[in-house]
Backbone bond lengths (Angstrom), bond angles and torsions (degrees), N, CA, C in turn:
res aa  C-N    CA-C-N  psi(-1)  N-CA   C-N-CA  omega(-1)  CA-C   N-CA-C  phi
1 X - - - 1.374 - - 1.556 110.61 -
2 X 1.289 119.12 127.40 1.334 125.38 -179.92 1.641 113.37 -113.44
3 X 1.298 114.14 146.18 1.485 115.77 -176.00 1.618 108.22 -61.45
4 X 1.273 115.49 -33.57 1.563 111.64 174.68 1.446 113.50 -57.32
5 X 1.237 119.18 -35.11 1.439 115.62 177.04 1.483 113.26 -63.98
6 X 1.403 114.60 -35.55 1.497 114.66 -177.99 1.500 107.43 -74.91
7 X 1.296 120.91 -28.29 1.454 123.13 175.91 1.524 108.52 -64.37
8 X 1.349 118.87 -41.78 1.469 121.36 175.46 1.533 114.14 -60.30
9 X 1.255 114.18 -33.52 1.481 120.43 -173.58 1.625 106.60 -77.64
10 X 1.415 110.77 -41.88 1.524 111.60 178.69 1.543 113.86 -65.42
11 X 1.418 115.67 -30.93 1.330 124.61 175.64 1.499 115.52 -66.40
12 X 1.317 113.09 -40.59 1.477 121.04 179.49 1.512 110.11 -69.90
13 X 1.338 114.08 -44.78 1.526 113.36 176.63 1.570 112.67 -64.31
14 X 1.299 116.10 -29.22 1.488 118.03 178.97 1.501 113.19 -72.54
15 X 1.352 114.30 -45.44 1.420 124.28 -169.53 1.549 111.58 -82.57
16 X 1.386 110.05 -33.17 1.606 120.91 -178.02 1.505 107.80 61.89
17 X 1.360 117.64 33.76 1.512 117.41 176.36 1.565 105.44 -163.72
18 X 1.288 113.25 134.16 1.488 114.27 -173.56 1.446 111.91 -68.45
19 X 1.374 123.33 -38.36 1.400 123.14 -174.69 1.510 111.51 -71.68
20 X 1.453 116.63 -40.24 1.455 115.08 175.01 1.559 116.11 -69.98
21 X 1.384 113.35 -28.86 1.513 110.75 174.95 1.460 113.45 -76.82
22 X 1.346 120.27 -28.34 1.454 118.43 168.50 1.527 112.60 -65.17
23 X 1.309 118.73 -40.80 1.456 118.40 179.03 1.576 109.01 -62.75
24 X 1.323 114.00 -37.43 1.644 117.29 -178.98 1.455 106.03 -64.95
25 X 1.337 119.90 -29.14 1.476 118.08 -173.72 1.601 110.21 -98.23
26 X 1.215 116.38 0.72 1.490 125.01 -178.53 1.607 111.32 56.53
27 X 1.254 107.70 49.73 1.473 117.43 175.35 1.544 109.84 -139.41
28 X 1.334 119.11 163.68 1.518 120.37 177.50 1.552 112.70 -73.50
29 X 1.217 114.81 154.17 1.508 112.82 176.41 1.539 117.24 -63.60
30 X 1.216 122.62 -34.99 1.456 123.64 172.51 1.575 111.19 -59.61
31 X 1.332 118.54 -37.91 1.448 121.69 -177.00 1.588 106.48 -73.16
32 X 1.307 119.19 -39.87 1.495 119.26 -179.85 1.549 105.64 -67.45
33 X 1.360 120.39 -46.28 1.452 119.98 -177.23 1.562 112.14 -59.65
34 X 1.366 116.87 -40.55 1.390 123.83 -175.18 1.568 107.72 -70.55
35 X 1.290 117.34 -36.65 1.484 117.15 -179.48 1.566 110.60 -72.60
36 X 1.337 119.29 -25.78 1.439 117.62 174.29 1.444 114.41 -80.71
37 X 1.364 114.76 -29.99 1.491 115.44 169.64 1.450 115.72 -64.99
38 X 1.285 116.87 -35.92 1.554 119.35 173.61 1.530 109.80 -64.01
39 X 1.417 117.06 -39.37 1.323 117.52 178.33 1.526 112.83 -58.98
40 X 1.394 117.18 -43.88 1.331 120.36 175.74 1.457 118.44 -58.21
41 X 1.354 111.33 -37.10 1.488 121.49 -177.48 1.553 105.01 -71.01
42 X 1.230 119.79 -42.82 1.443 124.27 -172.78 1.654 108.03 -69.69
43 X 1.361 114.50 -38.55 1.472 118.10 177.46 1.391 115.47 -79.35
44 X 1.365 114.23 -26.43 1.504 120.63 -179.15 1.513 110.55 82.75
45 X 1.360 124.61 21.46 1.473 126.72 -177.21 1.501 106.90 -136.62
46 X 1.420 114.10 146.85 1.504 113.20 170.66 1.504 109.31 -73.18
47 X 1.323 120.56 143.57 1.413 125.48 -174.46 1.470 108.79 -113.43
48 X 1.447 120.11 -47.29 1.445 123.89 -174.17 1.498 106.86 -110.13
49 X 1.297 113.77 141.01 1.468 123.76 169.68 1.568 105.95 -77.22
50 X 1.240 120.86 121.86 1.497 119.36 -175.67 1.508 106.77 -119.64
51 X 1.447 110.36 133.28 1.451 119.06 171.07 1.549 101.94 -134.29
52 X 1.374 112.76 -137.47 1.334 120.09 176.47 1.483 108.93 -81.06
53 X 1.294 122.31 -13.86 1.462 126.37 170.61 1.494 108.06 -143.55
54 X 1.293 116.51 -176.89 1.530 122.54 -178.01 1.557 103.30 -71.71
55 X 1.387 116.13 128.08 1.430 124.64 177.72 1.416 120.68 -114.06
56 X 1.392 113.00 8.53 1.514 118.66 -176.12 1.431 113.06 109.82
57 X 1.342 116.58 -177.85 1.405 126.56 -179.80 1.556 114.03 -100.72
58 X 1.169 121.40 148.41 1.507 126.31 179.01 1.598 99.51 -76.91
59 X 1.391 110.37 169.17 1.597 116.07 176.46 1.511 106.71 -62.55
60 X 1.303 120.82 -37.87 1.482 120.55 174.11 1.544 111.33 -62.59
61 X 1.247 116.20 -40.01 1.434 122.92 -179.73 1.546 111.71 -60.22
62 X 1.318 116.54 -43.88 1.402 120.19 176.21 1.433 117.12 -64.16
63 X 1.372 118.62 -27.31 1.392 125.28 170.24 1.588 111.38 -66.55
64 X 1.208 112.72 -50.95 1.489 126.76 -178.98 1.551 105.58 -56.38
65 X 1.362 118.99 -47.02 1.465 123.90 -177.81 1.489 108.94 -66.66
66 X 1.235 121.42 -38.69 1.591 119.82 178.05 1.503 106.21 -64.36
67 X 1.328 122.11 -44.10 1.455 119.34 -176.47 1.569 108.08 -74.42
68 X 1.303 117.31 -26.64 1.520 117.86 175.83 1.505 109.99 -65.01
69 X 1.354 121.08 -45.39 1.401 123.68 173.08 1.514 109.86 -54.23
70 X 1.401 117.78 -49.35 1.416 116.09 -174.66 1.518 115.72 -66.09
71 X 1.345 113.54 -41.32 1.541 122.02 178.99 1.447 105.32 -63.95
72 X 1.274 126.81 -45.51 1.487 124.44 -177.72 1.465 109.39 -66.13
73 X 1.353 119.53 -41.59 1.464 122.97 176.61 1.522 109.51 -57.91
74 X 1.312 122.04 -44.12 1.373 128.19 -175.24 1.615 104.51 -68.55
75 X 1.254 117.66 -37.19 1.544 112.85 175.69 1.450 114.59 -65.85
76 X 1.400 114.63 -41.30 1.442 119.77 -179.53 1.585 110.08 -67.34
77 X 1.352 116.60 -34.69 1.434 118.09 178.43 1.557 113.02 -66.03
78 X 1.401 114.63 -37.31 1.419 120.66 174.57 1.543 113.35 -59.13
79 X 1.349 113.04 -48.20 1.537 119.15 -178.24 1.575 104.31 -61.45
80 X 1.399 121.13 -46.64 1.435 119.70 -176.98 1.523 111.18 -61.63
81 X 1.378 118.96 -44.51 1.461 119.26 178.68 1.522 113.93 -60.49
82 X 1.322 114.83 -46.20 1.354 117.48 176.28 1.579 114.56 -60.25
83 X 1.296 117.12 -44.86 1.353 122.94 176.50 1.496 111.27 -62.45
84 X 1.258 121.88 -42.64 1.531 123.16 175.42 1.537 111.78 -58.44
85 X 1.296 114.69 -36.07 1.443 116.15 -174.84 1.527 108.55 -73.73
86 X 1.312 119.62 -30.91 1.419 127.70 -178.31 1.554 113.43 -88.47
87 X 1.250 119.31 -37.23 1.502 121.05 -175.76 1.510 114.25 -126.83
88 X 1.266 124.36 -4.49 1.324 129.55 -167.29 1.613 107.95 91.80
89 X 1.280 116.92 -179.64 1.521 122.43 -177.22 1.497 108.66 -64.36
90 X 1.328 117.77 125.81 1.452 120.85 174.32 1.545 109.31 -136.64
91 X 1.217 117.52 177.48 1.532 118.38 -176.19 1.547 112.78 105.33
92 X 1.249 114.20 -175.11 1.481 123.51 174.46 1.476 116.91 -117.72
93 X 1.269 121.25 118.30 1.391 122.33 -179.05 1.595 105.74 -80.52
94 X 1.380 113.79 128.07 1.460 115.02 -175.73 1.647 103.17 -106.27
95 X 1.359 104.62 114.06 1.493 116.12 -174.02 1.639 112.95 -115.17
96 X 1.269 114.34 115.41 1.478 118.54 177.25 1.580 104.03 -94.12
97 X 1.379 112.60 142.14 1.449 121.99 -175.31 1.568 110.91 -143.24
98 X 1.357 113.59 123.07 1.480 115.04 174.15 1.522 112.35 -61.03
99 X 1.359 117.17 140.34 1.479 114.95 -169.60 1.466 118.47 -50.36
100 X 1.441 116.89 -33.28 1.359 119.67 -173.81 1.453 111.18 -77.19
101 X 1.373 123.43 -12.95 1.441 125.22 176.30 1.488 109.34 -98.17
102 X 1.292 122.53 -6.00 1.541 123.97 176.89 1.502 112.94 -48.03
103 X 1.347 119.71 -48.97 1.501 120.78 -174.32 1.563 112.35 -60.22
104 X 1.319 120.54 -18.02 1.370 123.89 -177.06 1.580 111.38 -102.06
105 X 1.276 117.73 -7.74 1.508 123.44 -171.21 1.438 110.18 -62.25
106 X 1.394 119.91 -36.55 1.465 118.39 177.47 1.541 119.21 -61.53
107 X 1.316 113.39 -14.33 1.436 117.64 177.52 1.561 110.51 -70.79
108 X 1.270 117.01 -20.70 1.405 124.92 169.94 1.511 117.80 -94.60
109 X 1.410 114.41 -50.16 1.373 121.12 -171.67 1.516 113.32 -68.76
110 X 1.319 117.78 -31.55 1.571 120.06 -176.24 1.500 107.33 -72.98
111 X 1.343 122.61 -45.11 1.392 118.03 -176.77 1.688 109.57 -75.82
112 X 1.315 112.25 -20.77 1.578 114.24 178.65 1.537 103.83 -66.06
113 X 1.518 114.78 -50.52 1.469 113.05 -176.86 1.457 113.82 -68.12
114 X 1.290 118.52 -28.27 1.612 122.14 179.27 1.506 108.08 -63.52
115 X 1.383 116.18 -38.98 1.394 121.41 -178.48 1.561 114.36 -76.97
116 X 1.345 113.52 -34.92 1.415 121.01 -174.88 1.571 107.22 -125.22
117 X 1.329 113.64 80.23 1.447 119.48 -173.58 1.513 114.88 -68.48
118 X 1.325 117.45 -15.07 1.529 115.86 177.06 1.521 108.88 -98.33
119 X 1.191 123.31 7.75 1.500 126.00 177.01 1.430 109.70 -106.53
120 X 1.333 118.73 151.31 1.463 124.78 173.88 1.545 113.29 -116.31
121 X 1.307 114.64 -178.78 1.470 117.99 -176.65 1.584 101.70 -138.05
122 X 1.267 119.41 135.27 1.474 126.63 171.58 1.516 105.13 -117.00
123 X 1.370 120.68 108.95 1.371 125.52 -179.43 1.607 111.31 -96.50
124 X 1.244 123.33 134.13 1.492 129.91 179.57 1.494 107.64 -127.78
125 X 1.308 112.59 123.89 1.570 117.08 172.31 1.541 108.75 -78.33
126 X 1.369 113.47 121.73 1.452 114.85 -174.53 1.544 109.36 -136.08
127 X 1.329 117.53 164.62 1.493 122.61 172.43 1.634 106.23 -76.57
128 X 1.271 114.68 166.69 1.446 116.68 175.09 1.414 111.17 -62.68
129 X 1.321 120.97 -41.04 1.505 123.28 179.12 1.503 110.85 -62.19
130 X 1.362 117.05 -46.39 1.536 116.91 178.23 1.541 108.79 -60.17
131 X 1.271 118.08 -39.20 1.480 121.86 -179.89 1.437 107.52 -57.42
132 X 1.230 125.03 -50.01 1.401 126.73 -175.53 1.558 111.96 -62.85
133 X 1.320 107.16 -41.74 1.550 112.26 177.63 1.521 110.44 -63.32
134 X 1.326 118.47 -46.02 1.412 124.16 173.21 1.413 122.07 -51.65
135 X 1.304 116.83 -40.57 1.424 123.62 -178.90 1.553 109.53 -78.13
136 X 1.386 113.39 -41.58 1.509 114.33 -177.51 1.469 111.08 -74.68
137 X 1.218 115.80 -23.40 1.556 116.01 178.42 1.671 110.16 -101.51
138 X 1.282 113.06 16.41 1.473 117.74 172.73 1.469 114.47 61.50
139 X 1.331 122.93 26.66 1.351 129.31 173.85 1.440 118.54 -93.67
140 X 1.382 111.25 -7.96 1.494 119.05 173.94 1.647 105.85 -134.32
141 X 1.275 111.38 146.49 1.490 118.23 174.88 1.466 115.01 -83.91
142 X 1.297 111.92 -34.27 1.558 118.41 -177.88 1.532 109.27 -161.13
143 X 1.337 115.44 166.60 1.453 117.45 178.54 1.461 109.92 -152.80
144 X 1.328 117.72 152.23 1.385 128.93 170.61 1.510 108.53 -104.41
145 X 1.376 113.07 112.53 1.479 117.42 -178.25 1.504 113.39 -155.83
146 X 1.352 116.93 176.99 1.385 117.23 177.69 1.513 115.50 -72.09
147 X 1.308 116.11 134.10 1.449 115.68 -167.49 1.533 110.61 -88.67
148 X 1.327 115.85 -14.26 1.534 114.73 172.57 1.478 119.63 -82.78
149 X 1.380 116.68 12.68 1.443 127.81 172.38 1.475 114.19 -66.43
150 X 1.363 120.16 111.61 1.433 122.10 -178.74 1.512 114.52 -62.19
151 X 1.193 118.20 -22.51 1.452 123.53 -176.19 1.617 112.59 -69.71
152 X 1.338 109.38 -14.59 1.548 113.39 -175.01 1.546 109.25 -77.16
153 X 1.268 118.89 -17.44 1.491 118.74 174.58 1.457 109.83 59.32
154 X 1.416 112.31 -126.33 1.461 117.43 -169.22 1.572 106.32 -105.13
155 X 1.318 119.17 20.58 1.516 118.14 179.42 1.497 110.56 -68.57
156 X 1.214 113.98 150.67 1.524 123.41 -170.80 1.495 104.98 -69.89
157 X 1.313 119.51 140.50 1.517 125.31 -172.13 1.526 108.39 -136.66
158 X 1.294 115.08 140.36 1.494 125.59 179.15 1.494 107.21 -133.45
159 X 1.347 124.38 104.42 1.392 124.48 178.65 1.503 113.98 -59.28
160 X 1.264 122.10 141.25 1.501 123.21 -177.34 1.621 103.32 -120.88
161 X 1.333 121.00 -51.55 1.483 117.46 -175.00 1.509 105.64 -158.93
162 X 1.372 116.83 167.44 1.417 126.08 170.76 1.489 109.28 -106.25
163 X 1.323 119.29 136.00 1.482 117.48 179.96 1.564 106.73 -70.64
164 X 1.275 117.99 137.06 1.500 124.67 176.08 1.592 100.23 -119.16
165 X 1.336 117.37 132.24 1.440 122.87 -173.84 1.602 110.46 -106.46
166 X 1.395 113.02 128.36 1.410 119.74 -179.77 1.508 109.05 -123.16
167 X 1.347 109.44 155.76 1.455 118.39 167.32 1.485 114.26 -85.82
168 X 1.319 119.58 120.55 1.383 120.26 174.28 1.612 112.31 -104.37
169 X 1.338 117.92 116.15 1.459 119.50 -158.92 1.581 108.98 -143.04
170 X 1.315 115.16 146.33 1.444 115.75 -173.84 1.573 109.06 -64.04
171 X 1.261 115.91 154.85 1.587 119.80 -179.31 1.545 114.07 -69.18
172 X 1.353 119.17 -17.79 1.348 122.48 173.29 1.553 113.08 -95.93
173 X 1.291 117.38 8.89 1.469 122.27 -175.04 1.601 108.95 -84.86
174 X 1.381 115.51 158.51 1.455 117.76 -176.38 1.533 118.93 -60.39
175 X 1.423 114.62 -22.59 1.498 115.60 178.85 1.514 112.20 -105.17
176 X 1.308 119.84 11.02 1.464 122.91 -173.36 1.533 108.52 -63.98
177 X 1.368 116.38 -32.00 1.444 117.43 -175.33 1.509 114.76 -96.37
178 X 1.303 117.56 6.41 1.442 121.14 -176.09 1.523 109.52 -84.02
179 X 1.332 112.07 148.46 1.472 117.85 -179.79 1.574 108.28 -74.57
180 X 1.405 114.31 -29.13 1.532 115.99 177.40 1.539 103.06 -156.53
181 X 1.215 118.40 169.53 1.448 125.99 -177.76 1.512 108.74 -141.75
182 X 1.435 117.11 143.05 1.418 121.90 174.70 1.580 111.36 -81.15
183 X 1.251 114.75 163.46 1.491 117.93 177.26 1.605 110.17 -69.32
184 X 1.258 115.67 -34.65 1.467 110.29 173.88 1.621 119.76 -68.57
185 X 1.359 111.10 -29.82 1.504 119.50 173.13 1.594 106.52 -64.15
186 X 1.278 115.40 -44.94 1.524 120.38 176.96 1.470 109.76 -58.94
187 X 1.301 121.05 -49.70 1.389 126.19 -178.77 1.574 112.96 -53.57
188 X 1.264 119.80 -31.87 1.472 125.32 -179.26 1.579 110.18 -74.76
189 X 1.195 119.05 -10.50 1.480 122.14 -175.97 1.503 113.80 -88.58
190 X 1.309 120.63 154.75 1.529 121.24 175.35 1.601 106.78 -67.73
191 X 1.360 115.33 111.19 1.410 119.10 -170.67 1.417 113.60 -109.59
192 X 1.351 112.46 156.26 1.522 121.89 173.39 1.515 101.63 -134.14
193 X 1.337 115.68 120.19 1.468 121.35 -169.41 1.559 107.88 -137.24
194 X 1.302 113.81 166.44 1.518 120.48 171.03 1.540 105.22 -64.67
195 X 1.309 116.47 160.17 1.455 114.71 177.97 1.478 110.01 -87.56
196 X 1.325 116.57 173.07 1.446 126.33 -174.25 1.489 118.29 -66.56
197 X 1.451 113.35 -14.44 1.481 115.17 176.43 1.620 111.01 -73.86
198 X 1.276 112.70 -20.29 1.464 115.66 -175.19 1.541 108.26 -87.49
199 X 1.446 108.50 140.60 1.444 116.69 -173.45 1.598 111.26 -64.65
200 X 1.382 112.43 -37.68 1.492 114.13 171.04 1.377 118.88 -50.25
201 X 1.351 115.10 -44.79 1.515 118.71 -177.01 1.470 111.03 -67.55
202 X 1.420 119.26 -38.37 1.414 118.89 179.52 1.495 112.08 -64.08
203 X 1.332 116.91 -32.90 1.440 120.63 178.41 1.609 108.47 -69.79
204 X 1.300 116.48 -37.10 1.464 119.79 178.32 1.475 107.48 -63.03
205 X 1.432 119.71 -45.49 1.323 124.75 -168.69 1.546 108.81 -63.31
206 X 1.347 116.19 -33.98 1.417 122.77 172.08 1.528 112.89 -59.48
207 X 1.258 112.70 -40.96 1.575 116.93 -178.79 1.599 108.35 -71.59
208 X 1.299 113.44 -37.55 1.576 113.85 173.74 1.527 109.81 -60.33
209 X 1.288 118.60 -48.03 1.495 124.28 -175.04 1.512 109.88 -66.01
210 X 1.313 118.84 -32.52 1.436 122.26 177.48 1.613 112.17 -66.45
211 X 1.277 111.66 -25.15 1.488 118.69 176.85 1.587 113.08 -101.33
212 X 1.344 114.07 17.38 1.380 120.92 174.16 1.537 113.55 72.98
213 X 1.298 118.71 25.42 1.393 122.02 -178.63 1.438 116.20 -129.52
214 X 1.332 122.27 160.27 1.437 128.83 177.23 1.527 107.50 -126.24
215 X 1.357 114.40 124.87 1.531 116.65 175.58 1.513 112.26 -82.68
216 X 1.250 116.24 131.35 1.434 122.08 178.15 1.572 113.14 -123.06
217 X 1.333 114.97 66.96 1.476 117.82 -171.06 1.557 113.96 -59.06
218 X 1.310 115.81 146.84 1.461 123.14 179.40 1.557 109.79 -76.93
219 X 1.452 110.74 -31.38 1.421 119.78 179.70 1.528 112.07 -127.13
220 X 1.321 116.93 135.39 1.379 118.44 175.10 1.603 111.49 -129.91
221 X 1.232 115.37 149.97 1.565 122.37 -174.56 1.421 108.92 -137.88
222 X 1.365 114.52 154.70 1.467 118.40 174.52 1.508 112.20 -102.54
223 X 1.356 115.85 7.61 1.467 116.91 177.90 1.620 105.29 -136.08
224 X 1.294 118.91 155.00 1.412 123.47 173.03 1.476 110.07 -65.44
225 X 1.324 116.77 -40.87 1.386 123.67 179.58 1.564 111.89 -56.42
226 X 1.318 114.90 -47.06 1.468 121.88 175.88 1.546 111.78 -62.47
227 X 1.248 117.00 -32.74 1.514 118.70 -177.91 1.617 105.87 -71.68
228 X 1.405 112.69 -48.94 1.415 116.06 -173.17 1.668 112.57 -66.00
229 X 1.412 112.48 -22.22 1.376 114.32 179.14 1.402 118.98 -62.65
230 X 1.368 116.38 -18.93 1.503 127.71 -177.55 1.435 112.55 -90.92
231 X 1.335 117.90 -20.70 1.519 123.15 -168.37 1.442 115.93 -75.86
232 X 1.311 122.25 -33.61 1.491 116.55 -173.24 1.577 112.81 -73.35
233 X 1.367 117.76 -3.60 1.393 117.46 -177.93 1.545 116.63 -81.15
234 X 1.349 114.18 -3.23 1.452 121.17 165.09 1.519 109.06 86.06
235 X 1.246 123.45 6.49 1.500 126.99 179.38 1.489 113.53 -101.39
236 X 1.319 116.19 -42.30 1.529 115.89 -172.86 1.394 113.59 -98.42
237 X 1.357 122.49 151.18 1.397 126.41 164.66 1.604 108.31 -104.78
238 X 1.248 117.51 169.93 1.468 122.09 175.10 1.513 110.16 -154.89
239 X 1.424 112.69 156.44 1.380 117.19 172.45 1.579 107.17 -104.91
240 X 1.376 115.77 125.98 1.456 123.25 -168.95 1.524 107.17 -118.21
241 X 1.317 112.24 156.91 1.502 113.73 162.97 1.589 108.78 -89.51
242 X 1.310 114.92 144.92 1.475 118.50 -174.22 1.565 110.28 -59.51
243 X 1.285 115.71 -21.63 1.574 117.84 -174.55 1.463 106.84 -65.77
244 X 1.460 118.33 -33.03 1.407 119.74 178.69 1.535 119.13 -57.99
245 X 1.346 108.28 -21.61 1.491 110.16 -176.60 1.565 108.42 -72.86
246 X 1.356 120.34 -15.24 1.382 118.09 175.81 1.466 116.00 -62.88
247 X 1.381 119.26 -33.45 1.356 127.55 179.97 1.568 114.10 -93.75
248 X 1.384 110.40 -47.39 1.459 114.99 -170.53 1.456 117.53 -104.07
249 X 1.363 117.05 -14.72 1.503 120.36 -180.00 1.558 111.05 62.50
250 X 1.320 113.37 -158.53 1.468 125.48 172.48 1.351 112.22 -105.07
251 X 1.387 119.16 114.48 1.466 115.56 -175.87 1.516 110.28 -65.72
252 X 1.347 114.78 157.71 1.497 125.38 -178.75 1.600 108.11 -52.00
253 X 1.248 115.89 135.76 1.534 118.00 172.21 1.461 107.64 82.18
254 X 1.435 123.07 16.33 1.380 123.83 173.97 1.475 109.12 -132.59
255 X 1.388 108.49 166.05 1.576 109.86 172.10 1.567 105.59 -142.22
256 X 1.362 117.82 160.08 1.325 122.23 174.67 1.526 113.89 -99.58
257 X 1.296 116.85 135.20 1.492 125.51 -171.66 1.539 107.85 -122.39
258 X 1.310 121.26 122.29 1.499 117.59 178.69 1.468 111.44 -63.58
259 X 1.372 119.97 143.13 1.343 126.53 171.64 1.606 117.09 -93.14
260 X 1.305 115.02 135.85 1.430 120.19 -175.37 1.574 106.23 -71.21
261 X 1.312 119.63 145.73 1.454 120.19 172.02 1.511 106.34 139.17
262 X 1.407 118.75 -143.93 1.386 117.77 179.60 1.543 115.19 -58.50
263 X 1.307 115.53 142.96 1.489 114.34 -177.88 1.398 109.76 -73.00
264 X 1.333 121.37 -28.58 1.504 124.74 -178.65 1.496 107.58 -137.09
265 X 1.357 117.23 147.18 1.377 123.36 173.01 1.483 111.48 -92.59
266 X 1.355 121.34 -158.23 1.511 127.79 -176.85 1.552 106.32 -65.44
267 X 1.319 114.64 155.20 1.416 124.35 -174.78 1.618 105.40 -84.58
268 X 1.277 113.06 140.70 1.579 119.76 168.98 1.481 104.70 -112.06
269 X 1.292 117.49 143.17 1.473 125.17 -178.50 1.393 116.15 -151.36
270 X 1.273 117.57 173.33 1.502 128.85 174.82 1.493 104.18 -95.14
271 X 1.456 115.97 122.64 1.419 122.50 177.56 1.541 108.02 -117.16
272 X 1.330 121.74 135.94 1.422 127.01 179.81 1.610 109.87 -115.67
273 X 1.271 118.29 167.89 1.423 123.91 -166.38 1.556 109.21 -79.65
274 X 1.281 118.74 -176.32 1.427 122.19 -172.25 1.627 114.35 -80.71
275 X 1.365 111.74 -4.66 1.487 111.98 -176.52 1.551 111.31 -71.88
276 X 1.288 114.55 139.19 1.449 120.20 177.84 1.498 108.36 -131.21
277 X 1.418 116.88 121.57 1.483 127.40 -3.09 1.499 109.95 -63.47
278 X 1.329 123.29 171.69 1.424 123.90 175.16 1.578 108.17 -72.82
279 X 1.335 113.25 166.73 1.435 117.41 179.69 1.429 110.00 -66.38
280 X 1.472 117.54 160.16 1.425 118.43 178.88 1.458 116.85 -52.31
281 X 1.371 114.35 -42.20 1.488 116.49 177.71 1.588 116.24 -62.96
282 X 1.368 110.93 -48.14 1.434 115.74 177.93 1.467 113.91 -58.78
283 X 1.310 115.55 -40.60 1.388 123.50 -176.30 1.667 109.47 -69.76
284 X 1.344 114.45 -32.61 1.444 116.40 174.27 1.494 108.99 -74.94
285 X 1.223 121.14 -28.32 1.522 117.62 177.76 1.472 108.82 -76.62
286 X 1.300 122.38 -36.11 1.447 128.58 178.91 1.600 106.32 -58.97
287 X 1.269 114.05 -45.54 1.520 119.52 -176.70 1.615 107.55 -63.97
288 X 1.269 115.49 -45.48 1.458 117.75 173.70 1.605 116.90 -59.54
289 X 1.385 106.54 -42.88 1.501 109.14 178.12 1.515 116.37 -64.72
290 X 1.216 116.67 -31.63 1.557 118.69 176.13 1.377 114.53 -70.14
291 X 1.310 117.98 -12.16 1.528 120.35 -179.84 1.508 110.79 -116.21
292 X 1.190 117.21 -8.03 1.587 121.61 -175.99 1.583 114.10 -67.58
293 X 1.345 115.38 -32.89 1.449 114.61 -177.27 1.485 113.73 69.17
294 X 1.282 117.43 41.09 1.498 117.29 -174.35 1.523 111.52 -62.67
295 X 1.308 120.75 -45.78 1.493 123.32 178.62 1.478 108.78 -54.53
296 X 1.372 116.21 -50.30 1.544 115.31 -175.25 1.587 113.10 -67.34
297 X 1.417 110.80 -33.00 1.536 112.35 178.99 1.498 112.79 -63.28
298 X 1.434 113.79 -39.69 1.417 119.54 -174.19 1.462 108.85 -73.67
299 X 1.356 118.02 -43.98 1.494 122.23 176.33 1.518 111.67 -56.13
300 X 1.349 119.99 -44.64 1.338 127.14 179.20 1.603 112.55 -59.67
301 X 1.348 109.59 -43.71 1.530 113.26 175.91 1.474 115.07 -63.33
302 X 1.280 114.14 -38.62 1.446 120.38 177.69 1.586 109.25 -62.72
303 X 1.277 115.80 -51.01 1.548 120.34 178.87 1.554 111.49 -51.03
304 X 1.393 111.86 -39.62 1.541 116.04 -178.17 1.519 110.97 -63.42
305 X 1.378 118.17 -41.49 1.471 119.44 179.92 1.595 110.22 -72.00
306 X 1.296 116.41 -35.88 1.432 116.82 175.92 1.462 114.97 -68.78
307 X 1.364 116.65 -40.30 1.491 122.88 -178.00 1.599 105.39 -67.94
308 X 1.257 114.74 -36.33 1.618 116.20 -176.83 1.477 109.09 -64.06
309 X 1.325 118.59 -34.05 1.435 118.93 -178.65 1.505 109.77 -78.37
310 X 1.348 120.18 -36.87 1.463 122.26 -177.61 1.557 108.78 -66.55
311 X 1.351 117.89 -28.19 1.406 118.83 -171.59 1.586 105.23 -106.22
């Protein structure tokens, strides 16, 4: 059994098409098919369901695929560790981030790159489910996501911060001068919110419901940037996570008002894959995260905006 055969199998499972998998591996389709048939012969089990086209993997194939991901990850980890001994940390850290944590990602990636100048970072915005798949299939080194996600299983977790929800509202709005606002008061405003497919929005809807209200936003977005794009016009209010202030701040003509209710929302943290010990790149990011003070930095930023209004 050769590692190249495992690479072909991983590509086939990802592309779900023999010709596309062969192109991704820079080989001909007959070469890829022959290599997988040899793998089946060597292991003594059928791996691929074959018909007129690719029809998926057999149960035995799914087991082989899981081992292929692990073995290829171990090979890459060995190369990284040997390279780091020789040249310092190199390579590209593959970081998945849920969209609502993206504004805070630079609190980790910037010090990581400053400490390891020969290494790079590739950030991908992903759903919680895609993050779990990426970590367990060794396609990601680490991820920033919600830690209360049941799909994470036994993956290693490092808490970074708890979401704190704020009302962002125009200075001439009815709640702009308030020291705090209720969720039901916020629901009565013309709102721009994330759409209901976003985990963050579903959490907020639970907070509205707990205060006996339902939010009916006039504008919904599937990105934080799309939401913020509507706010400077002075018409809409929004409920935001305080972490978004790190990237977007408070638009001109608006102020941030604390919302009454839970002091903290769900925890966001750094999650790494099932390999033990973690890969060299994941371990280096964990070391940075333990020293970065993400929670403290975000809380200090929020106090700055609240104090600016009070004074």
